N, C-alpha and C positions, 0 to 999 in steps of 0.2 A: 326662606319662609317655611322651614320644616319639611321640605320636599314637596310642597304643594305645586310649585311651578319650577321649570328648569330652563337653562339657556338652550340655544340651538345646538343640537349635537354636531361635533366635529369628528370626521372620520380620520383615524390615526393610520390604519393600515393602508397601503398604497398598491396592493397587488392587483386590484380590480377583478378578482376571481370569486368563486363561491367557496373558497377554502374555509375551513374552520379556524376561528381565532378565539382562544379561550385562556382562562386563568391569568387575567391581567394583573400587573402590578404598577404602582406609581411611586415616585420619589421626587423631592424637590431639593435642589442644591441650596443649602442655607446661606451660601455666599453669593451666588450669581442669580438665584431665583429660577435657573433653568429646570424644566420638568422632564424627567425620564419616564418613559412607559416601556414595559416589557410584557411579553405574552407568548404563549405557544401558538404555532401557526403551521398549518398543513399545506401551504402553498408549495407547488412542485410535486405533489402527489395527488393525481386525479382521484384516487380512491379514499383520500381524506383519512388515511390511517397513520402515516409517518408524519411526525410533528418536528419542527425545529423551533428554537427559542429565538425570538426576534425582539428588536428594540427600536425606539425612535426618540427624538429629543425635541422639545419646544423651548424657545428662548423668549417667547412673547405671551407667556401666561396660558398657553394651550390653544391660541387661535390658529397657529399653523405648526406643522410638524416636519422634521427632517425626513429624507428618504429612509425607508426601513432598512435595517441591516441585521443579519444573522449574528447572534452573540457568540455561539459556539460553532467551530468549524466542522463539526460532524453532527448529523441529525440523530435523533433518537432512533434505536433499532435500525441502524444504517445497513445498507447493502454495499459491500465493498468488493470491487473486482480487482484481481491480481493477475497481471500478465508479465511475462519475462522474455527478454531477448526478441522483442517484437518489432523493433523499429527498422523494417526493411522496405516498406512501401509495396510489397509484393501482393498479388491477388490472394494468396493464402492469408496474409496478414489482414487484409480488408475483410475477407470472409469471416475471420475469427472475430474481428472487432464488431462486425454486425451481430454475431451471435452473442457477444458480450452485451451489447446494447439491448438486446431482447430481454436480458434479465433486469433492466432498469436500475443499474447501479447509481448510488448517490455519489461515489467517488471511484475513480480508476487509478490504481497504483501500478506504475511500470517498474520493473526491477532492473532496468538499465540495459544498455547497448542499443545505440542507433548506428546503423552500419553505413559505411564500413569504418569511418574514422570520426564520426560526429562532427563533421564540418558544418558550418552555418547553412549551406545549401542542403546537406543531407538532413539536418535536423528539421528543416522546414518541409522539404519535399517528402521525406519518408516517415515523418513523425507528425508534426503539427497539422499539416494540410490534410493528411489522412484522417486524423482524429476529427478535425472540425467538419470535414465534408461527410464522413461516414456517419458521425453522430448528430449532425446538425446542431452544433453546440451553440450557435447564435439564438436558437429558439429552445434548445434543450441543454441548459447549462450544467453539464456534468463536469465537476472538478477533476482535473488530471494532475498527477504529480509523478515525477520520474526520478530515479536514483541514477547515480554515476556507475557506469560499467567500464571495463578496460577500453572497449571500442570508443566510448564517448571521450576518452582521454588521449586517443592517438593523435588528435590534432591540438593537444594542449588544452582541451576542454572549452575552446573558444565558442564553438557552436552550442555546447551545452549550456554555459553560462548566459549566452545571449538569448537562449530559449526560455529560461525560467520566467522572466517577467512577462512573456507572451503567452504562457500556458493558460492562465486564468485571468484575463485582463478585464478591467473595468470598461464599460458600465454593466456588462453582462454579469460579471462576478464582483463580489465584494472585496474590498482591499485586503481583509483578513484571510481570504481564500488564496492569495498569492503564495507561491513557493519562494521563499526568500533565500534559500541556501541549498547546498548539496546534501545536507542532513537536516532532519526536521522531525517534528512530532505532530501527529494528528490525533485528537482526542474526541471521544464521543460525548454527547450532551449531558448525560447523566452521571459521568464519572466512572464509568464501568471499564472502558477500554482506551488504550492508546496504542497507536502504531508508531514505532520508532524506526526511522530510516537512517541507515548507516552509510557513510561514504567510504566504500572499500575500493573505489576506482582510482582515487587520487594517486595511490602508489603502485598502480599497475598500468602504466602509460606507454610502455615500449612493446611494439608488436614482435620484436625480435627476442624478447626475453619472457613472453607471456607464460610460457610452459614452466619456467623456473622461478617466477616471482612468488613470494609469500607476502601478500599484501597485509596492511595493518591500518589501524585508526590513529590519527593524530592524538597526542595526549589531551589537547584541549577539547577535542570532540568526544573522546572517551569520558572525560570528566563531565561534559555536558550531559551525556546519556545517563550516567550514574546518578546525576542530580535529578533528572526527569523521572527515572525509575523509582528513586528513593521517595520523592514527593508524591507521586502517583500512587504507589503502593501503600504509603501511609494513609491515604484517603480511601483505601479499599479497592483501588483500581488494578486492572490486569494489563500486561504488556505483551504485545506481538512485535517481534523484531523483523526487520526487512533489510536485505542487502543484495548487491549483485553477486559477490563472491560467496562460495560455500564455506561453511564452518568445517564440514568433513565430506568425504565422498568415498564410495566403494568402487567407483568406476574411473577415477582419474587420480594420478599422483599429484597431489598438491605440492608445488615447489620442485617437481622433477624427481628423477630417481636417485639423484645424489644429494638430496636435502637431508640435512642432519636434524633430527627430531627427538625429543624425549621419548623413552619407552612408553608404549601405550597410546601415543599420539600420532602414530605413523599415517593414519588416515585423515588427520586433521590439519588445519592451519593452526599451529601453535600460538601464533600471535593474536588471532581472533579468538582462540580458546581462552587465552588469558584475559581478554576483554570480557568475554561471556561470563566467566567466573566472577568477575567483579560486578557485572550486571545482576547475576543471579544472587549474590550476596546482598546487594542493595535492595532487591525485591523482597528477599526473605526477612531481612531486618524490619521492613515496613509492613510485613504481613501479606505481601502480594506474590506474584509469581511471573515467570516468563512462560507464557502459555504455548508459544510456538515460535519458530524462525523460519521464514520463507526467504529463499535465494534463487538465483538463476545461474548464469555463466555456462554450465553444461547444458547442451541443447536436449533435454531429457526431462522426464518426470520421475522423480525419486521420492517416495513416501517412506521415511525410515522408521524402524523401531527406535525406542529410546536409546540414546548413545551419548557417552561422555557427559552425562548429566542433563542433556537436553531431551525434554519429553517428546517433542515433535519437531524434527528437522525436515524440511521440505524443499526439494529442488523443483523449480517451475520454470526451467529455461527452454521450454518447448513451444514458445509463442509463435515462431515463424521460420526459423532456420531449419531446414530438413536434416534429420539424422537417419541415414540410410541403414537398412538392415545389415548390408554387408560390412558396415563399420562396427556392428555389434556394440552399441552403446551400454548394453546391460552386462557386459562381460566384467566380471569382478577382477580387479588388479591382483595378479597371482602373488606378488610379493608382499601384499599387506598381511600381517600376522593375525589381525582381529578386525576385519572390515565391518562397517555397519551393515545391517541386514534390512532388506525391505519388509514392509508389512505384508501380510497375506492378501490375496484377492478374494473378497467374499463371493465373487461370481464363479471362482475356479478354486474350490478348496484344495489346500496343499501346495498352491502355486503363488509365487510372489506377485504383487501388483505391478503390472506393466501396461504400457500404452499399446493400443492396437496398431496394425500396419495398414497403411494407405499407399498404393503404388510404390511398393518396395522401400517405403520410409515410414518411420514411426510417426504417429499422429501427432498434430499440434493440439494445443489445449489451453485452458485457463482455469482459474479458480474463483468461486464466488463465495465470499464470507458474509453471512447474515448475522449481525450482532443482536443479542438480546440483553438490553441494558438492565432489565428488571432483575434477572437472576445471574447476571455477569457471565453469561455463556455465549457461545457462538457456534453456528452450524457452518461447516467448510465443505463445500461441494466441488468435486473435480470433474470437469467436462473435457471431452476430446472430440475431435472432428468426426469421428465415426458416428457420433450422435451428440450434437450440441445442445439438445433439449433434456436429455436424461443423464444424470451424473454416473460416472463409472465408479465413484467411491465417495462416501460421505462420512464425516467424522464430527464429533463435538469437542469443543474446547471448554 
């Protein structure tokens, strides 16, 4: 009747909170008559600042609606925590995770290695149970994803692959938040960022040859990543790579002292470098870029200057395993003709950025990445256990 009277309102959102719900949209399936509703929703953020895109479906003309579901697997302006070589279950690991939780991340990405051999018992005791109890994930559903490291593969990957469906289970998490495989893509809501996780652990599964292995990606996986980078870049998106194994290192001989490598690649994994160059080409053709590559494996923090075409190579393997000062993890391999250099420490002009020392071991730490979807930038903050509230280094992507 021209808007004079209206039917009884039906509530579509089911969160039962005072969150903001705005910019709704509706569409009707012309074949089935099903009605779809979408909207922006700040549930999960008590400050009502960070929004995610949600949806619901009605098959009875709008009288009742399905449980709400997030349409994108990453919220707008997401906060992403990165931890590496963390799966130990030690007191230090728990303390670090508590500090991570204080930053209220939307997602936690673990760069691999659940010790010692990634058995089913170890993955539950030293990883999943610690995550759930420390973060209270039943009531605080922070999505967690984990990559494969060499230690995860020492038991043939049995524990790792059994762990995946248990990481983000329903009904606390939505089906699309599950980690379906050892390599994957996570994308932000507004098309600005994607995190591409590489499976470098598959071909480093023997503890007796770990120092001599030069790991690589399966051809099918490499092609999958190239496709994701090309498509995302063509839409104006940027890419961050994640892996357990390093692309290069100044402090470890990748492949051992007898490895045969092309000139100029002595500090690198030449197989991963070949993949990276394909990724870079795919990004450039689409008008995008590889903004950074974060890896673990070495139990150290190494923030490198641009090297071999990678603008920002970052080693974040200092999550829980102690690196003692007497081991001197910052000693550059003498035989490398042109090793990558660490960035300078803004707190100590003229000195390279290094971790502090706690009880004769270098500090543990983590990284917080805060995405800004509006201008396609990100702020990366590096924290260490000497002060888990103030970053030791901050950079922009």
